[in-house]
VOMIKE-351263 format. One line per 4 residues: number of its first residue (from 1); their letters; for each residue x, y, z of N, C-alpha, C, O. Coordinates in steps of 0.02 Angstrom, whole numbers. Atoms other than C-alpha are relative to their C-alpha. Last residue first. Layout:
BEGIN
NUM) a) X:Y:Z:X:Y:Z:X:Y:Z:X:Y:Z  ...
END
This chain:
BEGIN
307) dnqr) 18:-64:-30:-1072:275:-304:-48:39:-45:-68:94:-27  8:-44:59:-1071:94:-360:-27:67:24:-86:73:39  65:-32:14:-1007:4:-206:2:42:-63:54:69:-81  38:41:46:-859:-115:-203:-66:34:-23:-98:12:-70
303) aadm) -35:-1:65:-742:13:-125:-39:-38:-53:-33:-23:-112  13:-65:30:-869:36:17:32:5:-70:4:34:-116  71:-1:20:-866:-150:59:-16:65:-37:-50:64:-88  6:44:58:-675:-148:59:-72:-1:-26:-84:-1:-86
299) akrg) -35:-30:57:-666:4:172:-9:-42:-62:-22:-16:-116  38:-58:24:-799:-63:290:32:32:-61:-3:52:-107  64:20:31:-719:-234:304:-38:59:-29:-63:56:-85  -13:36:62:-543:-167:332:-64:-21:-35:-69:-13:-96
295) fdnl) -25:-48:50:-600:-37:459:11:-36:-67:-11:-11:-119  57:-40:22:-704:-163:557:21:49:-56:-16:58:-104  47:44:36:-561:-287:567:-58:41:-29:-76:32:-87  -28:21:64:-431:-154:609:-48:-43:-40:-54:-35:-100
291) dagi) -14:71:-2:-536:-71:745:23:-24:-69:-9:-8:-119  61:41:3:-524:117:720:21:-73:2:77:-90:-14  50:-31:-43:-397:255:751:-67:-36:-2:-118:-8:19  56:-23:40:-285:211:605:-51:37:42:-81:86:19
287) slsm) 64:18:-31:-121:196:700:-57:32:-39:-55:92:-54  56:-44:16:40:193:602:-62:-24:35:-78:-83:33  56:24:-40:211:122:649:-56:50:-10:-46:110:0  57:-41:-21:339:147:513:-45:-38:48:-56:-98:41
283) grak) 50:34:-40:505:90:445:-54:46:25:-46:107:25  48:-54:-4:610:156:303:-61:-29:36:-111:-47:5  68:7:-25:760:42:322:-39:66:-4:-12:120:9  17:-52:-49:918:39:217:-74:-8:19:-115:-30:-22
279) ahgf) 61:-40:9:967:-122:130:-8:51:56:7:37:114  -18:-67:23:1148:-181:135:-61:46:-7:-53:105:-22  -53:-2:51:1108:-332:242:16:72:-19:23:115:24  29:-18:64:942:-317:334:52:4:-56:37:27:-111
275) tata) 23:61:34:1011:-414:482:-32:15:-67:-49:-32:-104  -59:36:26:1113:-262:537:-20:-63:-38:17:-86:-81  -15:-21:68:947:-169:549:63:-33:-29:70:-36:-90  -15:58:43:896:-273:699:22:20:-70:25:-23:-114
271) erls) -59:34:-25:899:-143:839:23:-56:-46:77:-85:-36  -56:-47:2:782:-27:745:64:-33:23:119:-15:1  -19:-9:70:665:-173:714:60:46:-6:106:33:-46  -38:60:20:665:-217:899:21:4:-73:75:-21:-91
267) klde) -63:8:-37:617:-39:948:41:-60:-25:100:-52:-41  -53:14:49:486:-9:813:67:-16:33:117:-24:-2  22:55:43:332:-16:923:56:-24:-45:57:-82:-66  -19:62:-33:429:92:1047:-24:-61:-39:4:-116:-30
263) ldat) -67:19:23:410:236:923:24:-65:31:64:-101:1  -52:-29:-42:224:237:961:68:-23:-26:73:-76:-56  -68:14:23:63:203:867:51:37:43:38:93:66  -35:-57:28:-96:220:971:72:-19:-20:108:-49:20
259) vlgr) -61:-14:-39:-190:57:996:38:56:-34:49:53:-95  18:-44:-55:-361:68:914:58:15:47:55:64:85  70:-20:7:-304:-1:748:-18:51:53:-13:111:42  40:5:-60:-115:-15:732:-72:20:-15:-85:59:-62
255) iivp) 62:-37:1:-21:-46:571:-39:-15:63:-56:-73:76  48:26:-49:160:-98:589:-61:45:-2:-56:106:9  54:-44:-24:264:-64:434:-45:-38:48:-69:-93:33  44:37:-46:432:-137:384:-51:47:30:-33:100:57
251) avml) 47:-42:-37:499:-41:234:-46:-43:43:-100:-63:21  54:40:-27:654:-117:158:-43:45:43:-18:88:79  26:-19:-66:768:-18:45:-54:-49:21:-90:-76:-21  57:37:-26:878:-71:-100:-20:26:69:23:40:111
247) navk) 42:-53:-30:999:27:-208:-66:-32:23:-117:-29:-12  -40:-43:-43:1127:-110:-238:-42:52:37:-34:62:97  18:-66:24:1005:-239:-303:33:50:47:15:54:106  32:-48:-45:1092:-404:-268:-21:62:-39:6:77:-93
243) stke) 39:33:-53:1155:-565:-346:-27:49:51:-43:29:107  -36:-10:-64:1286:-468:-447:-34:-34:59:-8:-32:115  -72:-6:6:1245:-507:-629:36:-3:68:89:-33:75  -26:60:32:1067:-572:-611:77:1:-1:109:-51:7
239) levl) 8:55:-46:1021:-437:-486:28:-65:-28:58:-104:8  -49:-8:-53:1093:-302:-598:-3:-59:49:49:-84:71  -65:18:30:990:-368:-743:55:5:52:98:-39:56  3:72:10:833:-362:-634:66:-25:-31:92:-77:-12
235) mkil) -10:32:-64:876:-187:-574:2:-76:-6:40:-110:28  -71:-10:-16:895:-128:-754:17:-33:68:70:-62:76  -38:47:42:726:-204:-796:74:5:15:109:-45:18  11:68:-27:648:-114:-647:39:-51:-41:68:-97:-12
231) ptcy) -40:10:-61:726:52:-701:-8:-70:30:41:-98:56  -72:2:15:655:28:-877:43:-6:63:88:-48:64  -20:63:31:478:-16:-821:76:-5:-10:107:-54:9  -32:45:-48:447:124:-697:31:-62:-33:73:-95:-2
227) etdk) -69:-22:-14:414:261:-824:37:-46:48:97:-39:56  -3:-54:-50:261:166:-885:73:18:11:119:-16:-12  22:-64:28:233:66:-1046:-6:56:53:-40:106:41  -15:-10:71:247:-100:-954:-31:65:-24:-87:82:-7
223) crla) -15:-70:13:227:-76:-767:19:13:-72:47:66:-88  57:-41:-22:140:-241:-730:9:72:-21:-39:108:-34  54:14:47:273:-331:-833:-62:41:17:-96:66:-28  -19:-29:65:411:-246:-735:-56:-11:-51:-72:34:-89
219) cavl) 8:-73:-3:325:-283:-568:15:32:-68:-20:78:-89  72:-15:-5:304:-469:-608:-12:76:-1:-57:100:-34  29:17:66:485:-483:-665:-74:19:0:-98:51:-47  -19:-53:46:544:-391:-508:-29:-12:-70:-50:34:-104
215) fgkl) 39:-59:-18:447:-512:-397:15:57:-48:-31:92:-71  69:10:21:518:-663:-485:-44:60:14:-87:78:-27  2:0:73:694:-597:-467:-72:-7:-25:-95:30:-68  -4:-70:21:666:-556:-283:-2:6:-76:-33:52:-103
211) ksve) 65:-31:-15:609:-734:-248:-1:72:-25:-51:94:-53  48:28:48:763:-804:-335:-69:31:10:-103:47:-39  -9:-28:66:878:-687:-239:-52:-25:-50:-79:15:-89  38:46:42:816:-730:-65:-2:26:-72:-52:55:-94
207) ttak) -35:63:11:956:-640:26:-36:-49:-45:-5:-92:-75  -65:-12:33:910:-455:32:36:-65:-17:88:-63:-51  8:-40:61:725:-480:67:65:10:-38:65:15:-99  1:44:59:762:-620:190:-4:39:-65:16:14:-117
203) gcev) -66:30:8:813:-496:325:4:-43:-61:55:-44:-96  -44:-51:29:654:-396:297:71:-26:-9:105:-6:-56  19:-12:69:549:-552:324:45:52:-34:63:45:-92  -18:58:41:641:-604:482:-14:14:-74:29:1:-117
199) ilra) -73:3:0:629:-432:561:24:-56:-45:69:-47:-86  -23:-51:47:446:-418:511:76:0:-5:104:9:-59  10:27:67:410:-582:599:23:50:-53:50:29:-105  -51:52:10:487:-516:760:-6:-30:-69:44:-47:-100
195) aqtp) -62:-33:22:381:-358:745:55:-51:-13:97:-40:-56  -6:3:73:225:-466:751:64:33:-25:85:20:-81  -34:63:18:253:-489:939:9:-6:-76:56:-40:-98  46:56:4:211:-306:967:36:-63:-24:89:-58:-54
191) prnt) 31:10:65:354:-190:1017:-49:-59:1:-43:-103:43  -42:-44:40:283:-130:1129:73:-23:7:102:-16:61  -72:0:-14:151:-251:1189:37:49:-46:17:60:-103  -19:-59:-40:-29:-196:1166:73:0:21:98:50:48
187) ddtg) -36:26:-57:-58:-317:1023:27:60:40:61:102:13  15:-42:-58:-172:-217:910:26:-33:64:0:-22:118  8:29:-67:-95:-289:754:-20:52:51:1:109:48  51:-36:-36:-78:-264:566:-12:-34:67:-25:-94:70
183) kvqi) 37:39:-50:86:-322:495:-51:45:34:-34:98:60  49:-32:-44:163:-253:335:-30:-51:48:-44:-108:29  29:55:-38:316:-289:227:-43:31:56:-22:77:91  43:-16:-57:365:-166:90:-27:-64:33:-53:-108:-1
179) lvla) 40:59:-12:512:-186:-29:-38:10:65:-8:24:117  24:6:-69:580:-19:-91:-46:-62:5:-95:-67:-31  58:45:-5:688:-10:-248:-19:-7:74:24:-17:116  -5:59:-44:803:140:-252:-65:-40:-4:-119:-12:-9
175) legt) 65:28:-19:825:268:-392:11:-63:42:53:-105:25  15:66:27:986:366:-399:-67:-25:26:-91:-3:79  34:-7:63:994:553:-370:-18:-66:-32:-53:-69:-82  -50:2:54:1127:535:-237:-32:11:-68:3:19:-118
171) sqnm) -34:-64:0:1001:592:-105:53:4:-55:71:58:-77  -47:-9:-55:898:441:-151:34:68:-6:28:102:-56  -63:-30:16:744:444:-262:43:5:63:18:24:116  -9:-68:-24:606:323:-218:69:25:-20:116:-14:-27
167) vswg) -67:-26:17:532:163:-284:4:71:28:-46:105:37  -1:-69:24:386:61:-221:70:16:-25:114:-27:-24  -64:-26:24:337:-114:-172:-9:72:-21:-64:96:-32  5:-57:44:203:-211:-81:69:23:-22:120:-2:1
163) dfgl) 65:-31:-9:165:-355:34:-11:60:-45:-67:82:-56  -2:-60:-42:313:-454:-32:-70:31:3:-110:23:-43  -63:-36:6:290:-631:-98:1:59:48:-16:51:107  -56:36:-29:114:-695:-123:64:40:-11:69:79:-58
159) ipqn) -57:1:45:-30:-576:-153:57:-36:35:73:-21:93  -53:-50:-6:-175:-624:-42:51:-5:-56:57:-57:-88  -62:30:-23:-329:-722:-98:54:53:4:54:100:-37  4:11:-72:-502:-646:-108:60:-37:28:60:-57:87
155) rngk) -5:-63:-37:-474:-569:-280:3:-11:76:30:31:112  44:10:-58:-438:-736:-361:8:60:46:57:66:82  60:32:26:-366:-693:-532:-51:-12:55:-111:-2:44  23:59:-36:-244:-569:-456:-64:-28:-31:-113:8:-39
151) tahl) -16:61:38:-162:-455:-585:-27:-62:35:-19:-118:9  42:5:60:-244:-295:-522:11:-65:-38:-32:-85:-78  67:24:-16:-167:-320:-350:-43:-12:-62:-82:-60:-64  11:65:29:10:-305:-419:-71:-26:13:-90:-79:-14
147) appt) -5:56:-47:18:-119:-385:-16:-65:-36:-45:-66:-90  55:48:4:52:13:-518:12:-60:46:65:-90:46  4:33:65:184:134:-453:-59:-49:-2:-87:-65:50  52:51:-4:151:242:-301:-10:-32:-69:-58:-17:-104
143) amdf) 47:1:55:312:341:-281:-55:-51:14:-49:-91:61  -7:57:45:396:368:-114:-51:7:-57:-102:41:-49  -2:-24:69:408:537:-29:14:-57:-49:55:-49:-95  -68:6:24:450:464:141:7:19:-74:59:7:-105
139) vval) -50:-14:-51:296:519:237:71:0:-28:111:43:-10  5:-68:-26:171:534:94:60:16:46:91:69:39  -7:-48:55:220:380:-7:0:72:26:38:114:2  -71:-4:17:248:278:150:12:51:-55:62:87:-55
135) aera) -34:-39:-52:71:320:206:75:7:-15:103:61:-5  19:-70:8:-5:262:41:37:43:51:60:98:34  -31:-25:62:90:98:46:-15:74:-10:30:113:-29  -72:-8:-13:40:67:227:35:30:-61:77:75:-53
131) viet) -8:-60:-41:-144:100:187:74:12:14:97:70:12  11:-57:45:-133:-28:46:7:66:38:35:114:12  -56:-6:46:-55:-158:160:-7:60:-45:42:96:-58  -57:-27:-37:-182:-125:298:61:8:-46:98:57:-39
127) tesr) 13:-70:-13:-325:-148:174:58:32:38:78:88:24  -12:-38:61:-248:-309:113:-13:74:9:23:116:-18  -71:-5:15:-232:-383:286:13:44:-61:60:84:-62  -35:-35:-54:-410:-347:340:73:12:-18:98:68:-13
123) yntl) 22:-70:0:-496:-391:176:35:41:54:48:100:44  -35:-38:51:-389:-548:163:-20:74:1:22:118:-9  37:-17:61:-452:-617:326:42:41:-48:85:81:-28  -30:34:57:-334:-696:451:-33:18:-66:-15:-9:-118
119) hapk) -69:-22:8:-368:-576:595:36:-35:-57:92:-16:-75  -7:-68:26:-555:-598:569:72:20:-12:88:53:-62  -14:-46:-55:-552:-787:589:18:70:-26:55:76:-75  -71:-6:-13:-624:-862:428:12:47:60:-20:99:64
115) qgea) -13:-1:-72:-810:-892:445:74:3:17:94:-13:73  35:45:-46:-854:-848:267:18:11:73:19:67:98  -50:33:-42:-721:-761:163:-31:-41:56:5:-71:97  -22:62:31:-847:-722:25:51:-38:43:67:-96:29
111) dpdp) 48:53:-15:-932:-594:137:22:-67:-28:2:-119:-2  -8:26:-68:-776:-485:133:-48:-57:16:-30:-103:53  65:0:-34:-787:-472:-57:8:-29:70:19:-89:78  8:50:-53:-623:-426:-140:-64:9:39:-81:64:60
107) lssr) -48:-10:-54:-651:-312:-292:-13:-52:56:-67:-80:60  -51:52:3:-748:-383:-440:51:5:57:91:-40:67  29:61:-28:-902:-280:-396:48:-59:-2:37:-110:29  5:-7:-73:-796:-125:-423:-29:-63:32:-8:-83:86
103) fani) -66:-1:-31:-742:-177:-598:-7:1:76:26:-38:111  -26:68:3:-917:-225:-652:68:-4:35:82:-52:71  38:39:-48:-984:-57:-593:25:-72:3:31:-102:56  -25:-17:-67:-844:29:-686:-37:-39:53:-6:-61:102
99) lhdt) -68:27:-6:-889:-64:-846:29:14:69:58:-30:100  5:72:-11:-1074:-30:-824:68:-32:10:77:-77:51  25:9:-68:-1039:155:-805:-5:-74:17:12:-95:72  -56:-12:-44:-934:148:-964:-21:-9:73:16:-38:113
95) efsg) -42:60:1:-1079:69:-1057:60:8:46:80:-40:79  37:53:-34:-1196:211:-1005:42:-63:4:44:-95:56  -7:-13:-71:-1067:339:-1056:-34:-54:41:-9:-76:92  -70:14:-17:-1061:262:-1230:13:10:74:46:-31:106
91) igea) -6:71:-12:-1251:260:-1236:71:-19:19:83:-63:60  10:19:-70:-1261:447:-1211:8:-73:14:19:-92:72  -38:-39:-48:-1287:496:-1393:-17:-23:72:-75:-32:89  14:33:-65:-1355:360:-1505:39:33:55:78:0:90
87) pdpv) 17:-51:-51:-1355:482:-1652:-14:-31:68:-50:-1:108  55:-48:-7:-1217:445:-1688:-61:-28:-36:-52:-64:-86  8:-54:50:-1112:289:-1691:-56:47:19:-103:29:53  54:16:46:-1072:191:-1531:-8:57:-50:9:114:-33
83) tllp) 30:-58:32:-919:187:-1423:-53:-23:-49:-51:-79:-75  44:-33:-48:-874:51:-1300:-31:64:-29:-68:99:5  59:41:-10:-803:-63:-1433:-50:32:47:-108:13:48  52:-14:50:-686:78:-1486:-63:-42:10:-117:-21:-11
79) enea) 22:63:30:-587:65:-1322:-57:12:-49:-111:34:-29  -37:14:62:-494:226:-1284:-24:-62:-37:1:-78:-91  -3:-59:43:-607:305:-1153:31:-15:-68:15:17:-118  67:-16:23:-654:139:-1076:1:59:-48:-37:61:-97
75) ldri) 18:48:52:-473:87:-1067:-68:16:-29:-78:11:-90  -38:-18:60:-432:246:-973:-16:-47:-57:-22:-25:-115  32:-60:28:-573:211:-849:36:21:-65:4:40:-113  62:22:31:-505:35:-824:-36:59:-31:-63:53:-86
71) eqeg) -18:34:63:-333:107:-794:-61:-25:-36:-64:-23:-98  -14:-51:49:-408:227:-667:21:-30:-67:4:-3:-120  61:-33:25:-488:82:-577:15:53:-52:-21:57:-102  -3:-25:68:-326:-18:-569:-62:34:-26:-75:32:-87
67) yasr) 27:51:45:-336:-132:-417:-9:25:-72:-29:-13:-116  -45:58:1:-221:-21:-317:-23:-53:-49:18:-88:-80  -59:-17:40:-324:132:-367:47:-60:-5:74:-74:-59  20:-2:71:-486:56:-304:60:14:-45:67:-16:-99
63) iadv) 17:68:20:-405:11:-139:-18:-2:-74:8:-43:-112  -63:36:8:-326:184:-123:-11:-73:-22:26:-99:-63  -34:-22:61:-490:272:-155:62:-41:-14:75:-61:-70  42:22:56:-578:170:-21:32:18:-66:37:-24:-111
59) ahrl) -12:71:9:-434:199:100:-40:-28:-58:-14:-69:-96  -67:7:29:-445:387:74:16:-73:-12:44:-91:-65  6:-17:71:-632:381:105:67:-7:-36:70:-28:-94  36:54:33:-603:291:269:-5:12:-74:6:-33:-115
55) mgdn) -45:57:2:-471:416:325:-33:-59:-37:0:-93:-77  -56:-10:46:-578:565:278:46:-59:-7:67:-76:-62  -62:-6:-38:-740:506:359:60:2:-47:66:-39:-93  -52:-35:38:-878:532:230:64:11:41:101:58:27
51) fvdl) -6:24:69:-996:400:297:58:31:-37:95:-3:-72  8:-58:44:-966:441:481:14:-22:-72:69:-43:-88  72:-16:1:-996:291:593:-15:60:-45:-73:77:-57  34:44:48:-823:224:550:-75:13:-4:-108:-11:-49
47) dcse) 65:14:-30:-742:372:637:-41:-40:-50:-66:-11:-99  52:27:43:-557:379:596:-63:-12:40:-61:-38:96  62:6:-37:-403:467:662:-54:-24:-49:-51:-8:-108  59:-17:38:-224:450:603:-60:-1:46:-56:-24:103
43) lvva) 63:3:-38:-61:452:698:-56:25:-44:-57:82:-66  54:-36:33:100:411:605:-65:-10:39:-84:-67:53  60:15:-39:264:363:688:-56:44:-28:-50:105:-29  54:-48:-7:408:361:565:-55:-27:45:-70:-87:44
39) wlha) 59:31:-32:576:276:563:-53:53:12:-38:107:36  51:-47:-20:728:314:454:-62:-36:25:-82:-88:-1  64:35:-7:889:213:435:-51:50:29:-36:84:78  54:-26:42:1029:325:374:-63:-42:-1:-98:-43:-51
35) dvdt) 1:35:64:1176:226:445:-62:16:-41:-81:-24:-84  -64:4:34:1139:292:620:-7:-41:-64:-53:-82:-70  -52:36:-35:958:322:663:65:3:-38:69:30:-93  -56:24:40:838:455:598:52:-34:45:77:-3:92
31) tivh) -61:8:-39:668:480:682:54:-30:-44:42:-79:-79  -52:42:29:519:546:583:62:1:45:85:54:66  -66:-19:-23:362:613:668:50:-50:-29:39:-110:-26  -52:51:-6:188:605:594:66:31:22:78:91:14
27) ksnr) -64:-28:-19:22:693:594:52:-55:7:35:-111:25  -53:49:-8:-144:661:510:63:36:22:77:92:1  -54:-28:-40:-310:751:506:51:-54:15:35:-106:43  -38:53:-33:-426:701:364:59:32:36:101:64:5
23) kapv) -72:-12:0:-555:833:318:35:-54:39:12:-74:93  -23:-40:-55:-727:758:293:75:9:-4:110:-32:-34  -30:33:-58:-767:692:122:18:49:55:32:108:42  -66:-30:-13:-887:783:5:29:-32:62:-4:-33:114
19) gvvl) -7:-36:-62:-1029:674:-55:70:26:10:118:-2:-17  50:-52:-8:-1042:538:-185:10:34:67:22:1:118  61:21:-35:-882:443:-211:-47:59:5:-27:117:-2  51:7:51:-732:455:-325:-64:-26:31:-90:-78:10
15) pdcl) 17:66:25:-623:516:-184:-53:1:-54:-89:51:-62  44:-14:56:-546:689:-164:-21:-66:-31:-3:-80:-88  2:53:50:-462:682:5:-50:20:-55:-96:59:-43  69:6:23:-429:843:99:-1:-50:-56:24:-36:-111
11) lhlp) 10:24:68:-265:819:189:-75:-3:-15:-112:-36:20  72:-5:6:-218:921:340:-17:-15:-72:-13:27:-116  23:-4:69:-43:862:378:-76:5:0:-110:-37:31  56:43:19:11:901:554:-20:12:-73:-24:68:-97
7) disr) 64:-30:-16:179:990:559:-56:-46:-22:-49:-81:-72  32:-30:58:324:869:547:-66:31:22:-103:2:61  72:-3:-5:436:832:695:-29:37:-61:-5:90:-81  25:-58:36:613:777:660:-77:-1:2:-108:-49:-20
3) ttm) 72:4:10:701:662:781:-24:64:-33:-6:119:-11  32:-65:4:887:631:776:-74:-10:-13:-94:-57:-47  70:-1:19:981:477:833:-26:71:-1:-13:109:46
END
């Protein structure tokens, strides 16, 4: 086992919101186990009482991005129905603003979940999944391809299947598929009880071929006309021929709220990598620095606002 300490990342977010965000201070440490399994501990800080808190603003941007805000903006720029002939100058911008407002108000609404127990709410789980995807991209240099969130007809229901996906370059130069599974918990046990569920889910990722086929099809269609489409199609063909994707990684992520992330959170996962089949692990424990329920609600509410 080797441990590599990374200098604190000082990330200045640039969200599409009014006001300049506070600087976001983040630090992480990566531990390498035998067979090239990597594990990261990420420590964030967050003050929900500060409107422009860097971590909160970053989550707001990430939620909007996952649901396709930039794609909506691109559509607005290229859609002739949103343009008007001269001399009605300024109306086109007015219509675009309405389009973005409509998009944001379509995002998951925490109030629509009623009296559902907080730990079962979609706004809590989905925010942690999106934060996990963003953190994996930074720590392990993964890509952030189009997410499947934008395809959900019912915004307040979770995505079925895997919690997320990505791709990353391996040292061989080949592209690997990354399947992400996330659990948010402030269980003070180390590892938390949710780690046992992550072990099972990551183990199934390499064996449930039919489920993986369906997931790859959905991802390929979502990524049509992007650089991700062709590699995904090739992986789907490979899966059909050989019943596996050779270059496969699993990313089990534990998201902590007020409990500080620690390498011990990942202990049982590190001991269970043999159950992941041929997949390599890129695991993580990340602490946000705020209550998970409050963070999820505030981030989702803020993402819905018209800045």
